[in-house]
N, C-alpha and C positions, 0 to 999 in steps of 0.2 A: 727442353726435349730435343733430341737429335732428329733431324729431318733430312731425307734424301730428296733433292730437287733435281729434276731433269728439265733442261730448257733447250729450245731451238732458237738460234739467233743468226742474223745475217753475218756473213763472212766479210767484215769491214775492218779497216784499221782501227785499233784501240778499243774495239767492242769488248773484248775480254777485260781490259783494264777498267772500263766503265762498270762492268758487273762486279769486279773485285772491289772497286772503289765504293760502290753502293753498300756492299756487305761490310766492308771495313768501316764505313761511315756510321753504320748502325751498331758497330761494336759486336758483331757476331763472330763467334769462334768458328772458323772454317776448319773442319777436320780432314776434308779431302776434296780435291778438285781434279776433274779429268775433262779434257777439251779436245775435240777432234772433228773430223769430217762426218757428215751424215750421208744419208742416201740421196739427198737432194743437192744438186750443184749450187754453190753460193750460200749454203746453210750449214752451220756448225752445230753440233750437239754438245752440251756441257752437262756434266753430272757434278753436283755440289752437295757435300754433306755438311750441314751447318747445325749449330746449337742455337735454337731460338724458342722463345715462349709464345710468340705470335707469328706463326708461319703464314697465315693469310695476309697479314700486313707485308711481310717479306715478299710474298708472291706478287702482290699488288704493285709494290715499288719496283720489282724487277720488270714487270709488264709495262711500266711507264717508260723504260728505256727504249729509245727508238729502234735499236737493233734487235731487241728481243721479240720474237714471234709468238712464243708460247712457253709457259712454265707449268710443270706438273709436279705435285708432291706425291711421290710413290711410296711414302713411308708406310701407309696403312693399306696399300694395295698389294696384290700378289705380284712380286717382282723378283728378278734375278739380279744378284749383285756379285761382281767378281773383281779381283785385284790381282796384280802380278807382282812378284817379288824376286829380286836377285839377291842371293845371300853368298857372300864370300867367306869361307871358313878357313882360317889359318890352322892347319893340322898336318902332322907328319904323315909320311907314306903309310905307316902301320894302321892309321885310322880310316883310310880310304874305303875299305869294305864296309865299315860301320856307317860311314857317311852315306854310301850308296844304299845300304839297307834302310836307313831312316828316310832318305829321299824317296825311295820307291814306296815305302809305307804311307807317305803323304801324297803320292801321285806326282812327285816332283822329278826333275831329271837334272843330271849333271851336264852343264853346257860348256864347261871349260875347266882346265886345271893347269897347275904349274907344280914344280917340286915342293913348293911351300903352301899352296892354297888350292881350294876346290870352289868353283862357282856353281851354285844350285839355282835353278829356275823353277818357280811354282806359280800356278794360277788357280785360285780358289776363293772362298769367302774370306773377308778380312779376319774373322776369328780363327779360322783354320790356318791362315798364314801366320798369325801370331803364335799359335801352338808350334808350328814347324820351326819358327825362328827361335823360340825358347829352347826347343830340343837341340837345335844347332849350336846355341850358346854353350851347352854342356860339352860340346866336342872340341871347342877351341874359341879363340877370339874371332868375332864375327863383324863383318861390315854388311849393312843391308841397304837396299834401295827398293822402295815400294812405289808402285804406280798409284794414282788415285783410284777410288772406287768407280767402277762402271756399272750403271744400273739401267735396266730396261724392264718396264712393266709388261706383265703377261696379259694376254687378251686385248680388249679394246678399251683401255682407260683414257686414251687421248680424246680430247673433245672434238678434234677435227680429223678427217681422214686424209686431207691434203693440206699441206702447209703453204700458205700464200707467200710467194717470193716477189718482192718488188722488182720491177723491170730494170731499175737503175742499180741493182746490187752488183752486177758484173762490171759496172763502170767505176773508174777511180773516184775516190771521195771528192775530189775537187770538181768533178763533172756531175755528181750525183743529183743535185737539185737545181743547178744552173745559177744559184745565187753566189755572189762574191762576198 
């Protein structure tokens, strides 16, 4: 089953690599990954959409990583998920109005154009993005780039209201624990 996991982790060198290595080592199919800053300095938020039959085991193993502060499975919770796509459509000038109409119908906007192409930007659910991309393919050759899914639970699904940040997070890795 596909699960959406949201994790908070320390901003340390190679922390993301360790998370991905764990998922790869368990042979899990990663459908989407988004990684960025959170509201807390020194802490990153990562959203991973994975195919797993034992999500509890996956969460336990992620929590064992020293940089991981908290992991939440929001799959069965009430949550918001968004993804952004850029779609370059190779189309002649005559089709520009049709492209604009389709883009507006999906709540997308044209962010760039050249004599041969139009670039459309859209932020919505992954399914709705897929629909827009399929419509765009009918207009001409397409190139697409999609961000990973960003997910945030509604309400208070987090187990803690404050994320503990170790005091040594801001120091370089070679000074973090004093050991050589």
